[in-house]
C-alpha positions in Angstrom: 82.8 140.6 35.6 79.4 138.3 36.0 77.2 139.0 38.8 74.4 137.6 37.1 74.8 134.5 38.7 72.2 133.4 41.3 72.9 132.7 44.8 72.1 128.9 44.4 73.9 128.3 41.1 76.7 130.0 42.7 76.4 127.1 45.6 76.3 124.6 42.9 79.3 125.8 41.3 81.1 125.8 44.6 80.0 122.5 45.4 81.4 121.2 42.0 84.7 123.2 42.5 85.3 121.4 46.4 84.5 118.0 44.8 86.9 118.6 42.1 89.7 119.3 45.0 88.9 116.1 46.3 87.5 117.5 49.7 86.1 115.0 52.4 82.4 114.1 51.5 81.5 115.5 55.3 83.3 118.7 54.4 81.2 119.1 51.3 78.2 118.5 53.1 78.7 120.6 56.1 79.8 123.7 53.5 76.6 122.9 51.5 74.1 123.1 54.5 75.9 126.1 55.7 75.7 128.3 52.5 72.3 126.8 51.9 71.2 128.4 55.1 72.9 131.5 54.6 71.4 131.7 51.0 67.8 131.4 52.3 68.4 133.9 54.8 69.3 136.3 51.9 66.7 135.1 50.0 64.2 136.8 52.8 66.0 139.7 52.5 65.4 140.1 48.9 68.8 139.1 47.8 69.2 136.0 45.0 72.5 137.2 43.5 76.1 137.0 45.5 76.7 140.8 44.0 74.4 142.6 46.4 75.7 140.9 49.5 77.3 143.3 51.9 79.4 142.6 55.5 77.0 144.1 57.4 74.5 141.2 55.8 76.7 139.1 56.6 76.9 140.3 60.4 73.1 140.3 60.4 73.1 136.4 59.6 75.9 136.0 62.2 73.7 137.7 64.7 70.8 135.8 63.7 72.5 132.6 64.2 73.4 133.5 67.7 69.8 134.6 68.6 68.7 130.8 67.4 70.7 129.4 70.3 73.9 128.5 67.6 76.9 127.8 70.3 80.0 130.0 69.4 81.9 127.0 67.7 79.0 126.3 65.3 78.7 129.7 64.2 82.5 129.9 64.0 82.2 127.0 61.6 79.7 128.4 59.4 81.8 131.5 59.1 84.3 129.6 57.7 82.1 128.1 55.4 81.2 131.8 54.3 84.7 133.0 54.1 85.8 130.1 52.0 82.5 130.7 49.5 82.7 134.0 48.6 86.7 133.8 48.5 85.7 131.2 45.7 83.5 133.6 44.2 85.7 136.5 43.9 88.4 134.3 42.6 86.3 133.0 39.8 85.1 136.8 39.2 81.5 136.3 40.0 82.0 139.1 42.3 84.6 142.6 42.6 84.6 142.4 46.5 84.5 139.9 49.1 82.2 140.7 51.7 83.3 137.9 54.3 86.7 139.4 54.9 85.2 142.0 57.6 83.5 139.3 58.8 84.7 138.3 62.6 84.7 134.9 64.6 83.2 134.7 67.8 85.4 133.6 70.5 85.1 130.7 72.1 87.0 128.3 74.3 88.6 124.9 72.5 88.2 122.1 74.9 91.1 119.7 75.3 90.2 116.2 73.9 87.8 114.3 76.0 89.9 111.3 77.4 87.8 108.4 78.8 88.6 107.0 82.4 89.4 103.6 83.1 86.0 103.6 84.7 84.1 105.0 82.0 85.4 102.5 79.0 85.2 99.3 81.6 81.6 100.8 81.9 81.0 101.0 78.4 82.4 97.7 77.5 79.7 96.2 80.3 77.3 98.4 78.7 77.6 97.0 74.9 78.7 93.4 76.2 75.4 91.7 75.0 75.6 93.4 71.6 78.6 91.2 69.7 78.5 93.6 66.7 78.6 97.0 68.8 80.9 95.3 71.3 83.1 94.7 68.4 83.0 98.3 66.8 83.7 99.9 70.5 86.7 97.2 70.8 88.0 97.9 67.5 88.1 101.7 67.9 89.4 101.8 71.3 92.3 99.1 70.8 93.1 100.6 67.1 92.3 104.6 67.2 90.5 104.1 64.0 87.9 107.0 63.0 84.1 106.0 62.8 84.2 106.4 59.0 87.2 104.0 58.7 85.4 101.2 61.1 82.5 101.4 59.0 84.4 101.1 55.6 86.3 98.1 56.9 85.5 94.9 54.8 86.1 91.3 55.3 89.4 91.0 53.6 90.8 94.2 55.9 91.3 91.9 58.7 94.3 90.0 58.8 95.7 87.4 61.3 97.7 90.1 63.6 96.7 93.7 62.0 93.7 95.3 60.4 94.1 97.4 56.7 92.5 100.6 56.7 91.6 101.7 52.9 92.8 104.9 51.5 89.4 107.0 51.5 89.1 110.9 50.4 92.0 112.6 51.7 93.2 109.7 54.1 95.8 107.3 53.1 95.8 103.6 53.8 97.7 102.0 56.8 98.0 98.9 58.9 97.5 98.8 62.7 98.1 96.0 64.8 95.2 94.1 66.3 96.1 92.8 70.1 94.2 90.1 72.3 90.9 92.3 73.2 90.6 93.1 69.6 90.7 89.8 68.4 88.5 88.4 70.8 85.8 90.8 70.2 86.1 90.1 66.5 86.0 86.3 67.2 82.5 86.9 69.1 81.3 88.9 66.5 82.0 86.8 63.8 80.2 83.7 65.6 77.1 85.8 65.4 77.6 87.5 62.2 74.8 87.1 59.8 75.4 84.8 57.2 75.6 87.1 53.8 77.4 87.9 50.7 77.9 91.5 51.7 81.8 92.2 52.4 81.6 94.7 54.7 82.6 93.9 58.2 80.1 95.5 60.0 76.6 94.7 58.6 72.8 94.8 60.1 70.6 91.8 60.6 69.1 91.8 56.6 73.0 91.6 55.5 73.4 95.5 54.5 76.6 97.7 55.6 76.1 99.3 59.0 76.3 103.2 58.2 78.2 105.5 60.0 75.1 107.1 61.5 73.7 104.1 62.6 76.9 103.1 64.4 77.3 106.6 66.0 73.5 106.3 67.6 74.0 102.9 68.3 77.3 103.7 70.5 75.5 106.9 71.6 73.1 104.7 73.6 75.9 102.6 75.2 77.4 105.7 76.5 74.0 106.8 78.1 73.5 103.4 79.6 76.8 103.3 80.9 76.0 106.8 82.6 79.1 108.2 80.9 78.4 112.0 80.5 79.4 114.4 77.9 81.2 111.5 75.5 81.5 111.6 71.9 82.2 108.4 69.7 85.5 110.2 68.6 86.8 110.0 72.0 87.4 106.2 71.9 89.9 107.4 69.4 91.1 110.2 71.9 91.5 107.6 74.2 93.9 105.2 72.5 95.9 107.9 71.1 96.4 109.3 75.0 97.1 105.9 76.6 100.0 105.1 74.0 101.4 108.3 74.2 101.4 108.1 78.1 102.7 104.4 77.9 105.8 105.5 76.0 105.0 105.0 72.6 107.0 107.1 70.4 105.1 110.1 68.5 105.9 109.5 65.2 104.6 105.8 65.7 101.4 106.7 67.0 100.7 109.8 64.4 101.5 107.0 61.5 99.1 104.7 63.3 96.4 107.3 64.0 96.5 108.7 60.2 97.4 112.0 61.1 98.9 114.3 58.4 100.8 116.4 60.7 102.8 115.4 63.9 101.4 118.5 65.5 98.0 116.8 65.7 99.3 114.2 67.6 101.4 116.3 69.6 98.5 118.1 71.3 97.8 115.0 73.1 101.2 115.3 74.9 100.4 118.2 77.4 97.2 116.1 78.8 99.7 113.5 79.9 101.0 115.7 82.6 97.6 116.7 83.6 96.0 113.3 84.0 97.0 111.7 87.3 95.7 108.4 86.4 98.8 107.8 84.0 99.0 105.1 81.6 96.6 102.2 81.7 96.1 99.1 79.7 93.2 99.5 77.1 93.6 95.3 76.5 91.9 95.0 80.3 88.7 93.1 79.6 
């Protein structure tokens, strides 16, 4: 039993473990931030080693998060990180007992996926129409259902005549998705204004550098605001694509494959929304 390792060293060992497990980079960053926040809290209590951490202290941390305005969903995510962290420490014999086992998750309502209405996605298109690059990003995401990270990772070579190639990255496999008329036309408008640079990334800045995920996200969020669309996120473009294709009769298995879902159950959760939506299926290709 090795109880000498410090919390900070334990965190580094934990991150190395996650990398070897080939966890997604975003997941690793989230775990690191959560455990670093816990470490800071525990150090203020005079604890620098995981061996002295108790369930009571973890409950104090949980209460501190709630006091500081963290939503139940965020607290629950941090508890997941903590449970994974201490499970790792016990498995690696850095601690004898796992103090996180007894820590409970706060209750919160899991909201269904947000689906943009016809009025909303038309308003978003109108708001960003003067920005050829963002207009193309929005249209590609809305017409193919790709993730924001996948959009940022696209290269010029990934755009084929009638489809778009999504390269494998982290835990996601590669796949090809058909391009419809709306997507092709938005790309054509973007290509006419894309800087003539050597950078192979599809979406680039004015200086020719790759258009990063965080910048894509903030740009689209700006246009959501300009369009007057409330409580929407970039991921809702993907939700909307999945929903409307299922609503129009595209087989569940086909959508699951095109969306890159690892489990069919992930796609199935959209089915119960179809009966709830009175608008029914719409043509996302309308411009």
